[in-house]
C-alpha positions as a printed Julia matrix, in Angstrom:
298×3 Matrix{Float64}:
  61.19    9.61  -14.11
  57.62    8.33  -13.7
  55.12    8.8   -16.4
  52.68   11.54  -15.48
  49.84    9.07  -16.08
  50.98    6.53  -13.46
  49.83    8.58  -10.5
  46.67   10.72  -10.26
  47.23   14.41   -9.9
  46.09   15.97   -6.58
  43.12   17.65   -8.19
  42.04   14.34   -9.72
  42.42   12.57   -6.36
  40.23   15.23   -4.72
  37.55   14.86   -7.36
  37.64   11.07   -7.03
  37.23   11.3    -3.27
  34.33   13.69   -3.67
  32.69   11.36   -6.17
  33.16    8.39   -3.84
  31.73   10.36   -0.93
  28.72   11.31   -3.04
  28.12    7.65   -3.97
  28.41    6.54   -0.36
  26.15    9.35    0.77
  23.54    8.55   -1.84
  23.71    4.86   -0.93
  23.28    5.74    2.69
  20.33    7.96    1.9
  18.76    5.21   -0.19
  19.34    2.68    2.59
  17.91    5.04    5.18
  14.95    5.76    2.93
  14.26    2.05    2.46
  14.55    1.49    6.18
  12.19    4.38    6.84
   9.67    2.94    4.4
   9.91   -0.47    6.06
   9.54    1.09    9.5
   6.57    3.2     8.4
   4.32    0.16    8.64
   5.83   -2.61   10.76
   2.43   -4.36   10.92
   2.05   -5.03    7.19
   1.52   -8.75    6.7
   1.19  -10.87    3.6
   1.44  -10.19   -0.14
   0.05   -7.21   -1.99
  -3.74   -7.6    -1.89
  -5.89   -8.39   -4.89
  -9.6    -9.05   -5.3
  -8.77  -12.67   -6.07
  -6.92  -13.07   -2.76
  -9.75  -11.48   -0.78
 -12.45  -13.46   -2.55
 -10.75  -16.84   -2.11
 -11.96  -19.17    0.62
  -8.59  -18.84    2.36
  -5.95  -16.13    2.52
  -2.17  -16.51    2.24
  -1.52  -17.78    5.8
  -1.88  -21.39    6.9
  -3.89  -21.61   10.12
  -4.53  -23.9    13.05
  -7.23  -23.87   15.71
  -7.78  -24.82   19.31
 -10.84  -25.09   21.5
 -11.23  -22.96   24.62
 -13.23  -24.58   27.4
 -15.72  -22.46   29.32
 -14.19  -23.95   32.47
 -10.83  -22.31   31.74
 -12.05  -18.74   31.23
 -14.02  -16.06   33.01
 -16.3   -13.45   31.52
 -17.4   -15.43   28.45
 -18.36  -18.97   27.54
 -15.25  -20.3    25.83
 -15.02  -20.8    22.08
 -12.46  -21.52   19.36
  -9.18  -19.75   18.56
  -7.87  -19.65   14.99
  -4.34  -18.42   14.36
  -1.65  -18.26   11.65
   0.91  -21.02   12.06
   3.72  -18.78   10.8
   6.17  -17.54   13.42
   8.33  -15.56   10.99
   5.97  -12.62   10.45
   6.09  -11.11   13.93
   2.95  -10.65   16.0
  -0.59  -10.36   14.65
  -3.66   -8.34   15.46
  -6.55  -10.16   17.14
 -10.31  -10.21   16.61
 -13.08  -11.46   18.9
 -16.39  -12.41   17.24
 -19.77  -13.04   18.91
 -22.74  -14.98   17.53
 -26.28  -13.69   17.79
 -29.29  -14.31   20.0
 -29.91  -18.05   20.64
 -27.0   -18.9    18.31
 -23.68  -20.57   18.97
 -20.28  -19.96   17.44
 -20.88  -22.77   14.94
 -23.35  -20.47   13.16
 -20.44  -18.18   12.15
 -17.52  -20.59   12.27
 -16.61  -20.14    8.58
 -15.43  -16.63    9.46
 -12.79  -17.83   11.94
 -10.26  -19.5     9.63
 -11.08  -17.15    6.78
 -10.1   -14.03    8.72
  -7.18  -15.77   10.46
  -5.75  -16.83    7.09
  -5.18  -13.17    6.26
  -2.92  -12.7     9.28
  -5.05  -12.36   12.41
  -5.63  -14.31   15.6
  -9.39  -14.85   15.86
 -11.47  -16.05   18.78
 -15.04  -17.04   18.03
 -16.79  -16.98   21.37
 -19.6   -18.9    22.97
 -21.68  -16.57   25.1
 -22.48  -17.25   28.75
 -26.06  -17.98   27.71
 -27.61  -17.98   24.26
 -30.07  -15.34   25.49
 -27.46  -12.72   26.45
 -28.31   -9.19   25.31
 -25.97   -6.87   23.35
 -24.51   -5.11   26.39
 -23.55   -8.48   27.88
 -22.14   -9.69   24.57
 -20.05   -6.52   24.34
 -18.52   -7.21   27.76
 -17.89  -10.81   26.77
 -16.09   -9.77   23.58
 -13.76   -7.59   25.64
 -13.24  -10.41   28.16
 -12.32  -12.72   25.28
  -9.75  -10.22   23.97
  -8.29   -9.87   27.45
  -8.03  -13.64   27.69
  -6.32  -13.85   24.31
  -3.58  -11.38   25.16
  -3.11  -12.26   28.84
  -3.68  -15.97   29.33
  -4.18  -17.87   26.09
  -1.55  -20.24   24.71
  -1.25  -18.02   21.61
  -0.7   -14.76   23.49
   2.91  -14.59   22.26
   1.62  -14.33   18.69
  -0.57  -11.3    19.43
   0.12   -7.57   19.49
  -2.03   -6.42   22.41
  -2.3    -2.91   20.96
  -4.05   -4.1    17.78
  -7.42   -5.56   18.72
 -10.85   -5.63   17.09
 -14.38   -6.94   17.62
 -17.14   -8.24   15.38
 -20.43  -10.05   15.71
 -23.78  -10.97   14.21
 -27.21   -9.68   15.24
 -27.09   -9.15   19.02
 -23.41  -10.01   18.71
 -23.15   -7.16   16.19
 -24.93   -4.91   18.65
 -22.46   -6.19   21.23
 -19.54   -5.18   19.03
 -20.9    -1.61   19.03
 -21.16   -1.79   22.84
 -17.55   -2.97   23.03
 -16.36   -0.21   20.68
 -18.11    2.43   22.78
 -16.67    1.0    26.0
 -13.1     0.57   24.78
 -12.04    3.3    22.34
  -8.53    1.84   22.12
  -9.87   -0.88   19.83
  -8.63   -0.59   16.28
 -11.76   -1.78   14.45
 -15.32   -3.05   14.81
 -17.37   -5.02   12.27
 -21.06   -5.38   13.25
 -22.95   -7.76   10.91
 -26.73   -7.28   10.69
 -26.46   -5.63   14.13
 -29.42   -5.52   16.51
 -29.56   -3.13   19.45
 -32.25   -1.07   21.17
 -29.75    1.78   21.45
 -29.87    3.72   18.2
 -27.26    6.43   18.76
 -23.56    5.6    18.81
 -22.19    9.12   18.84
 -19.52    8.13   21.36
 -17.93    5.54   19.06
 -14.46    6.55   17.87
 -13.36    3.09   16.72
 -13.24    2.62   12.91
 -16.48    0.74   12.26
 -17.75   -1.18    9.24
 -21.47   -2.04    9.46
 -22.84   -4.68    7.08
 -26.62   -4.95    6.71
 -29.03   -6.99    4.63
 -31.57   -5.23    2.43
 -34.29   -7.79    3.25
 -33.53   -8.16    6.96
 -36.83   -8.38    8.89
 -35.27   -9.12   12.29
 -32.99   -6.07   12.43
 -34.26   -3.99    9.49
 -31.59   -1.71    8.12
 -33.9     1.31    8.35
 -34.17    0.94   12.13
 -30.79   -0.64   12.92
 -27.79   -0.63   10.57
 -28.49    2.7     8.87
 -29.2     4.79   12.0
 -26.27    3.1    13.75
 -23.98    4.16   10.9
 -25.41    7.67   10.68
 -25.04    8.26   14.42
 -21.31    7.5    14.44
 -19.53   10.87   14.06
 -18.27   11.84   10.64
 -14.89   12.42   12.26
 -14.66    8.69   12.95
 -13.73    6.3    10.15
 -16.84    4.36    9.21
 -18.44    2.48    6.34
 -21.85    1.02    5.6
 -22.33   -1.94    3.26
 -25.84   -3.12    2.41
 -26.18   -6.45    0.62
 -28.76   -6.71   -2.13
 -31.69   -8.91   -1.1
 -29.88  -10.35    1.92
 -31.83  -11.55    4.96
 -30.84  -11.22    8.61
 -28.98  -14.52    8.43
 -26.53  -13.74    5.63
 -23.48  -14.11    7.95
 -24.44  -17.69    8.82
 -23.34  -19.04    5.44
 -20.25  -18.22    3.42
 -20.73  -14.69    2.11
 -17.89  -13.44   -0.07
 -18.78   -9.71   -0.16
 -18.97   -9.67    3.64
 -15.68  -11.51    4.07
 -13.88   -9.4     1.47
 -14.95   -6.11    3.0
 -14.43   -7.25    6.6
 -10.89   -8.46    5.91
 -10.03   -5.27    4.0
 -11.37   -3.18    6.9
  -9.41   -5.16    9.49
  -6.22   -5.03    7.44
  -6.54   -1.29    6.95
  -7.25   -0.36   10.56
  -5.79   -3.16   12.69
  -2.66   -3.56   10.56
  -2.63    0.05    9.31
  -2.07   -1.44    5.87
  -2.92    1.27    3.38
  -2.62   -1.19    0.49
  -6.23   -2.13    1.32
  -7.66    1.35    0.84
  -8.42    0.46   -2.76
 -11.18   -1.85   -1.49
 -12.68    0.72    0.88
 -12.79    3.77   -1.34
 -14.7     4.0    -3.6
 -15.74    0.59   -2.3
 -17.57   -2.47   -3.63
 -20.18   -2.44   -6.36
 -22.11   -4.93   -8.47
 -25.34   -6.89   -8.34
 -24.65   -8.2    -4.81
 -24.33   -4.67   -3.4
 -27.41   -2.57   -2.7
 -25.52    0.38   -1.22
 -22.12    1.4     0.07
 -21.11    4.49    2.0
 -17.79    5.36    3.57
 -15.73    8.18    4.98
 -13.04    6.97    2.52
  -9.99    6.54    4.76
  -6.82    8.05    3.41
  -3.21    7.57    4.31
């Protein structure tokens, strides 16, 4: 006769099976939950952001660059592409940046590798002529994005649905033109923008405008501020004014500009809500004259 303890009673076996089923079910739920969280933002790139990371001269991604000859493109004057060398992170968003009136890409070239090192493909363009007006620069920014995703040697690294524009002075005015013309863009970052058009009520693209308090070429009272105010409140937007900055603040390394621009691009091109902490309530300190924002929220 077997000991009654050598074999589980039927009721015990049933309870054990139920317990095992509950464990498996909970594990499955946890796994599904983790997968759902991972799938919620497939575009998140890089480590958790900190002020130190955003204020450093380079972000977490190693980058490379290549020149683009004006002879190999149509619609804009060539330029330089900067891109993350990593191929293990999936595709990246892309940003086209235009210089200002009479300027060349070299005047803004510090921005190329800095933005790219946070997980973007960047093309800094040369314009067809240095005298091109904002509407022309806007069309050239869009032509540069089209080139990036359709013909460039780095097109396989780019997600064609996640594109943005930026620019300085007339290039900044051009980025507003591009945003108005192509509402599918994910972000725009006009820097000290200049444009004779003052109302941008048709812009639906999330737009960060950065102006200089002491700008005498495109004074904030007649350019950056009315541009910002005219964008509908229903559109995500922010306005950063730098204390004492002239029109030419983007032409040298400017940490507040880079920090805010990268945070804006990460939030809206990569849909990375980890960067909301830098947008709302936003930057402050002696370098900041003013900051306004619609305070994006996930």
